LUMNUGU-721980 format. One record per residue (C-alpha): residue number from 1; residue in one letter; x, y, z. Coordinates in nm, 2 decimals, always signed. Each point is the difference from the previous one (the first is absolute). Example, Ala and Ser with C-alpha at 12.3 -4.5 7.8 and 13.67 -1.06 7.14 Angstrom:
% residues 2
[1 A [+1.23 -0.45 +0.78]]
[2 S [+0.14 +0.34 -0.07]]
***
This chain:
% residues 290
[1 M [+3.11 +11.62 +9.37]]
[2 S [-0.03 -0.34 -0.18]]
[3 I [+0.32 -0.19 -0.06]]
[4 E [+0.09 -0.35 -0.10]]
[5 L [+0.25 -0.15 +0.24]]
[6 R [+0.21 -0.30 -0.07]]
[7 H [+0.12 -0.19 +0.31]]
[8 S [+0.29 -0.24 -0.01]]
[9 R [+0.26 -0.17 +0.23]]
[10 V [+0.37 +0.04 -0.10]]
[11 G [+0.27 -0.20 +0.17]]
[12 V [+0.31 +0.21 +0.06]]
[13 G [+0.29 -0.10 +0.22]]
[14 D [-0.13 -0.16 +0.32]]
[15 C [-0.35 +0.14 -0.02]]
[16 T [-0.31 +0.02 -0.22]]
[17 L [-0.13 +0.35 -0.08]]
[18 H [-0.37 +0.09 -0.06]]
[19 V [+0.01 +0.21 -0.31]]
[20 V [-0.29 +0.21 -0.13]]
[21 E [+0.01 +0.15 -0.35]]
[22 A [-0.21 +0.23 -0.20]]
[23 G [+0.02 +0.15 -0.35]]
[24 D [+0.19 -0.10 -0.32]]
[25 P [+0.25 -0.28 +0.06]]
[26 R [+0.21 +0.16 -0.27]]
[27 G [-0.02 +0.35 +0.14]]
[28 R [+0.26 +0.20 +0.20]]
[29 P [+0.04 -0.18 +0.33]]
[30 Y [-0.05 +0.16 +0.34]]
[31 V [+0.07 -0.21 +0.31]]
[32 F [-0.18 +0.12 +0.32]]
[33 L [+0.12 -0.08 +0.35]]
[34 H [-0.23 +0.08 +0.30]]
[35 G [+0.09 +0.11 +0.35]]
[36 W [-0.14 -0.07 +0.35]]
[37 P [-0.28 -0.06 +0.09]]
[38 E [-0.10 -0.07 -0.36]]
[39 S [-0.01 -0.27 -0.27]]
[40 W [+0.00 +0.00 -0.38]]
[41 R [-0.36 +0.14 +0.03]]
[42 T [+0.13 +0.35 +0.08]]
[43 W [+0.10 +0.03 -0.37]]
[44 K [-0.34 -0.11 -0.15]]
[45 E [-0.12 +0.35 -0.11]]
[46 V [+0.35 +0.10 -0.14]]
[47 M [+0.01 -0.33 -0.19]]
[48 A [-0.34 +0.07 -0.15]]
[49 L [+0.14 +0.32 -0.15]]
[50 A [+0.34 -0.15 -0.09]]
[51 G [-0.17 -0.29 -0.17]]
[52 R [-0.13 +0.22 -0.28]]
[53 D [+0.33 +0.00 -0.18]]
[54 S [+0.25 -0.17 +0.23]]
[55 R [+0.07 -0.33 +0.18]]
[56 A [-0.07 +0.05 +0.37]]
[57 I [+0.14 -0.26 +0.24]]
[58 A [-0.05 +0.00 +0.37]]
[59 I [+0.10 -0.26 +0.26]]
[60 D [-0.05 -0.09 +0.36]]
[61 L [+0.34 +0.04 +0.16]]
[62 P [+0.14 -0.33 +0.13]]
[63 G [-0.19 -0.14 +0.30]]
[64 V [-0.29 +0.24 -0.05]]
[65 G [-0.34 -0.10 -0.15]]
[66 E [+0.03 -0.29 -0.24]]
[67 S [+0.38 +0.02 -0.03]]
[68 T [+0.21 -0.24 +0.20]]
[69 A [+0.28 +0.12 +0.22]]
[70 T [+0.37 +0.02 -0.10]]
[71 A [+0.29 -0.10 +0.23]]
[72 G [+0.13 +0.36 -0.03]]
[73 G [-0.28 +0.13 +0.22]]
[74 G [-0.06 +0.38 -0.02]]
[75 G [+0.35 +0.10 -0.12]]
[76 K [-0.04 +0.22 -0.30]]
[77 R [+0.30 -0.12 -0.18]]
[78 A [-0.14 -0.36 +0.01]]
[79 L [-0.34 +0.12 -0.11]]
[80 A [+0.15 +0.20 -0.28]]
[81 E [+0.17 -0.32 -0.12]]
[82 T [-0.33 -0.18 +0.00]]
[83 V [-0.16 +0.28 -0.21]]
[84 H [+0.30 -0.02 -0.24]]
[85 E [-0.06 -0.37 -0.04]]
[86 L [-0.36 +0.07 -0.07]]
[87 I [+0.08 +0.25 -0.27]]
[88 Q [+0.24 -0.25 -0.16]]
[89 A [-0.26 -0.28 +0.03]]
[90 L [-0.26 +0.21 -0.18]]
[91 G [+0.25 +0.11 -0.27]]
[92 L [-0.06 +0.37 +0.06]]
[93 T [+0.21 +0.28 -0.15]]
[94 D [-0.02 +0.38 +0.02]]
[95 V [-0.16 -0.04 +0.35]]
[96 T [-0.12 +0.28 +0.22]]
[97 L [+0.02 -0.12 +0.35]]
[98 V [-0.24 +0.18 +0.24]]
[99 G [+0.01 -0.05 +0.38]]
[100 H [-0.21 +0.16 +0.27]]
[101 D [+0.09 +0.02 +0.37]]
[102 A [+0.20 -0.32 +0.08]]
[103 G [-0.03 -0.09 -0.37]]
[104 G [+0.18 +0.33 -0.07]]
[105 M [+0.28 -0.12 +0.23]]
[106 V [+0.02 -0.32 -0.21]]
[107 A [+0.00 +0.21 -0.32]]
[108 Y [+0.30 +0.19 +0.14]]
[109 A [+0.19 -0.32 +0.09]]
[110 F [-0.08 -0.12 -0.35]]
[111 L [+0.14 +0.32 -0.15]]
[112 R [+0.32 -0.05 +0.19]]
[113 R [+0.04 -0.37 -0.08]]
[114 Y [-0.13 +0.01 -0.36]]
[115 P [+0.07 +0.35 -0.14]]
[116 Q [-0.07 -0.12 -0.35]]
[117 I [-0.38 +0.02 +0.07]]
[118 A [-0.15 +0.25 -0.24]]
[119 R [-0.15 +0.23 +0.26]]
[120 V [-0.12 +0.00 +0.36]]
[121 V [-0.29 +0.18 +0.18]]
[122 I [+0.01 +0.02 +0.38]]
[123 M [-0.31 +0.13 +0.19]]
[124 N [-0.08 +0.12 +0.34]]
[125 T [+0.29 -0.14 +0.20]]
[126 V [+0.33 +0.07 +0.15]]
[127 I [+0.29 -0.22 -0.08]]
[128 P [+0.19 -0.17 +0.28]]
[129 G [+0.34 +0.16 +0.03]]
[130 V [-0.08 +0.28 -0.25]]
[131 E [-0.08 +0.34 +0.15]]
[132 P [-0.23 +0.11 +0.15]]
[133 W [+0.00 -0.36 +0.14]]
[134 N [+0.15 +0.10 +0.33]]
[135 E [-0.25 +0.29 +0.04]]
[136 V [-0.29 -0.23 -0.07]]
[137 I [+0.09 -0.28 +0.24]]
[138 R [+0.04 +0.26 +0.28]]
[139 N [-0.35 +0.14 -0.07]]
[140 P [-0.23 -0.11 +0.29]]
[141 H [-0.30 +0.01 -0.24]]
[142 I [+0.16 -0.29 -0.19]]
[143 W [-0.05 -0.22 +0.31]]
[144 H [-0.09 -0.31 -0.20]]
[145 F [+0.35 -0.05 -0.13]]
[146 G [+0.12 -0.09 +0.35]]
[147 L [-0.30 -0.21 +0.09]]
[148 H [+0.02 -0.20 -0.32]]
[149 N [+0.36 -0.07 +0.05]]
[150 V [-0.06 -0.19 +0.33]]
[151 P [+0.01 -0.38 -0.04]]
[152 T [-0.35 -0.17 +0.03]]
[153 L [-0.17 +0.28 +0.19]]
[154 P [-0.17 +0.18 -0.29]]
[155 E [-0.13 -0.34 -0.12]]
[156 T [-0.15 -0.06 +0.34]]
[157 L [-0.17 +0.34 +0.02]]
[158 V [-0.13 +0.01 -0.36]]
[159 R [-0.10 -0.36 -0.06]]
[160 G [-0.38 -0.01 -0.04]]
[161 H [-0.01 +0.38 -0.02]]
[162 Q [+0.16 +0.06 -0.34]]
[163 A [-0.29 +0.20 -0.15]]
[164 D [-0.02 +0.24 +0.30]]
[165 Y [+0.37 +0.04 +0.03]]
[166 F [+0.06 +0.06 -0.37]]
[167 A [-0.30 +0.24 -0.01]]
[168 Y [+0.18 +0.23 +0.25]]
[169 F [+0.28 +0.06 -0.26]]
[170 Y [-0.24 +0.04 -0.29]]
[171 D [-0.20 +0.25 +0.19]]
[172 V [+0.28 +0.20 +0.15]]
[173 L [+0.23 +0.01 -0.30]]
[174 S [-0.24 +0.07 -0.29]]
[175 V [-0.17 +0.32 -0.09]]
[176 D [-0.34 -0.16 -0.06]]
[177 P [-0.01 -0.34 +0.18]]
[178 S [-0.31 -0.10 -0.21]]
[179 K [+0.24 -0.03 -0.30]]
[180 I [+0.14 -0.31 +0.16]]
[181 T [-0.32 -0.19 -0.07]]
[182 A [-0.16 -0.27 +0.21]]
[183 E [+0.09 -0.26 -0.28]]
[184 S [+0.37 +0.11 +0.01]]
[185 R [+0.02 +0.00 +0.38]]
[186 A [-0.15 -0.35 +0.01]]
[187 A [+0.24 -0.13 -0.26]]
[188 H [+0.30 +0.14 +0.19]]
[189 A [-0.12 -0.14 +0.33]]
[190 A [-0.05 -0.34 -0.16]]
[191 A [+0.35 +0.01 -0.15]]
[192 Y [+0.14 +0.01 +0.36]]
[193 G [-0.25 -0.24 +0.14]]
[194 S [+0.23 -0.28 +0.10]]
[195 D [+0.28 +0.00 +0.26]]
[196 A [+0.26 -0.04 -0.27]]
[197 S [-0.12 +0.29 -0.20]]
[198 L [-0.02 +0.23 +0.30]]
[199 T [+0.36 -0.09 +0.08]]
[200 A [+0.10 +0.06 -0.37]]
[201 G [-0.14 +0.35 +0.03]]
[202 F [+0.17 +0.08 +0.33]]
[203 D [+0.32 -0.15 -0.13]]
[204 L [+0.01 +0.29 -0.25]]
[205 Y [+0.07 +0.22 +0.30]]
[206 R [+0.22 -0.23 +0.18]]
[207 A [+0.24 +0.01 -0.29]]
[208 F [+0.04 +0.38 +0.00]]
[209 A [+0.34 -0.01 +0.18]]
[210 Q [+0.14 -0.24 -0.25]]
[211 D [-0.16 +0.19 -0.29]]
[212 A [+0.18 +0.32 +0.12]]
[213 R [+0.33 -0.18 +0.02]]
[214 D [-0.05 -0.14 -0.35]]
[215 N [-0.09 +0.34 -0.14]]
[216 A [+0.30 +0.16 +0.17]]
[217 V [+0.24 -0.22 -0.19]]
[218 A [-0.19 +0.04 -0.33]]
[219 S [+0.07 +0.37 -0.05]]
[220 A [+0.17 +0.02 -0.34]]
[221 A [-0.15 +0.23 -0.26]]
[222 V [-0.30 -0.15 -0.19]]
[223 H [-0.13 +0.14 -0.32]]
[224 T [-0.33 -0.18 -0.03]]
[225 P [-0.29 +0.25 -0.02]]
[226 V [-0.19 +0.02 +0.33]]
[227 L [-0.33 +0.17 +0.08]]
[228 Y [-0.08 +0.06 +0.36]]
[229 L [-0.37 +0.08 +0.09]]
[230 R [-0.16 +0.11 +0.33]]
[231 G [-0.36 +0.08 +0.08]]
[232 G [-0.03 +0.38 +0.01]]
[233 S [-0.16 -0.03 +0.35]]
[234 E [+0.23 -0.26 +0.14]]
[235 G [+0.24 +0.24 +0.16]]
[236 G [+0.37 +0.01 -0.02]]
[237 D [+0.20 +0.23 -0.24]]
[238 I [+0.04 -0.18 -0.33]]
[239 A [+0.31 +0.21 -0.07]]
[240 T [+0.16 -0.16 +0.31]]
[241 Y [-0.07 -0.35 -0.14]]
[242 A [+0.14 +0.10 -0.34]]
[243 A [+0.32 +0.13 +0.17]]
[244 G [+0.03 -0.34 +0.18]]
[245 F [-0.03 -0.19 -0.33]]
[246 R [+0.25 +0.22 -0.17]]
[247 A [+0.25 -0.03 +0.28]]
[248 A [-0.03 -0.38 -0.02]]
[249 G [+0.09 +0.02 -0.37]]
[250 V [-0.33 +0.01 -0.18]]
[251 E [+0.09 +0.23 -0.29]]
[252 D [-0.31 +0.00 -0.22]]
[253 L [-0.27 +0.09 +0.24]]
[254 T [-0.34 +0.15 -0.05]]
[255 T [-0.25 +0.08 +0.28]]
[256 A [-0.37 +0.08 +0.01]]
[257 L [-0.28 +0.05 +0.25]]
[258 V [-0.33 -0.17 -0.04]]
[259 P [-0.27 +0.26 +0.07]]
[260 D [-0.29 -0.09 +0.24]]
[261 A [+0.18 -0.32 +0.12]]
[262 G [+0.17 -0.11 +0.31]]
[263 H [+0.20 -0.32 +0.05]]
[264 F [-0.21 -0.23 -0.20]]
[265 A [+0.02 +0.20 -0.32]]
[266 Q [-0.07 -0.28 -0.24]]
[267 E [-0.34 -0.07 +0.16]]
[268 E [-0.08 +0.37 +0.08]]
[269 A [+0.09 +0.14 -0.34]]
[270 P [+0.06 -0.28 -0.25]]
[271 A [-0.06 +0.21 -0.31]]
[272 E [+0.27 +0.25 +0.10]]
[273 V [+0.24 -0.26 +0.11]]
[274 W [-0.03 -0.18 -0.33]]
[275 R [+0.03 +0.33 -0.19]]
[276 L [+0.33 +0.07 +0.17]]
[277 I [+0.14 -0.35 -0.03]]
[278 H [-0.11 -0.04 -0.37]]
[279 G [+0.14 +0.34 -0.09]]
[280 F [+0.33 -0.08 +0.17]]
[281 A [+0.03 -0.34 -0.17]]
[282 T [-0.09 +0.12 -0.35]]
[283 G [+0.14 +0.35 +0.00]]
[284 Q [-0.33 +0.14 -0.11]]
[285 S [-0.03 +0.24 +0.29]]
[286 S [+0.21 +0.11 +0.29]]
[287 P [-0.10 -0.01 +0.37]]
[288 D [+0.00 +0.33 +0.19]]
[289 G [+0.33 +0.10 +0.15]]
[290 E [+0.11 -0.02 +0.36]]
***
C-alpha cells in the first residue's frame, strides 16, 4: 500500500526522537508506540490506512533506531514523560495514544501520569504489576523476560545475530510469519544494530520491577477510555486481562480480539487493527465484547 511518509527529528527532554508521520497534519492525531523487537516500521501498514483521514504519528522509542537514548533508560514512567513532551511539542490535542507490547506498557504509564489524554489503546501485552502479571512472569514459556533482565548477557549473545534472534519471536508468536515481511524484519533488526540500541531494547525488560512498583502506587480510578486488544490466537484469556485493568482502577474499558492474528497484530492484520482503533476513537463502531 503506497503511503507518503514524513520523517523528522524532534528534540524532547534529554533525547531526540525520530518521528514518522502520514496523513493530514490537521486530522485527528494518533500516536503509535512500538514494542520489542520492533521499530516505528511495525506501524507502516496501519499508518497507510489511518492516513486517509487522520494524522498518524509513529516514533522510534528512545535509544532505538534513529532516536537517541534518554537518561531514564527503559523505565515506562520516564518514557511516558518523553511521549508527553513530544505531544506538547507537536501541539497535539484529542490524541489517541496506541501502544503495542512494551509500547503498551508505556501507554499505560502515560494513562496513569497524564489521565487527561483523550483515549488510550493497549495491545498484546501484560502490564507490570497489573494482573495477570504474576501469572505471566511465572510462565516458563515466557523465558525471555528473565534472560533480557540479566545485565550485559543478552547483548553478548544477540550482538551480530539480531535478525536470527528476532525472527524466532516473529515466527513463534504470529499466526502467519510471512505477514512479518522481509522488509519489516530487516528494518527492525537495523533499529537494534548498535550496542547502544540493543541495550535500550533489553533495558525495557530490566525496568519491569520498577515499572511494577510504579504501577502499584498509581491505582486510583481513571476515567479515560481505554481499548485493550489481543490477537485472537495469542493465547491468554482476555477477560482475565480486563479484570486486572478494572481492579487497577481503569473504569472505562473496552476489549476486543483481533481475528487471525497473534502477538504482532498490527503487522498480521493491519486493516482489522485500524478498524478497531478508528471505531473506538470516533465512536463510529464498537469493538466486540470480551
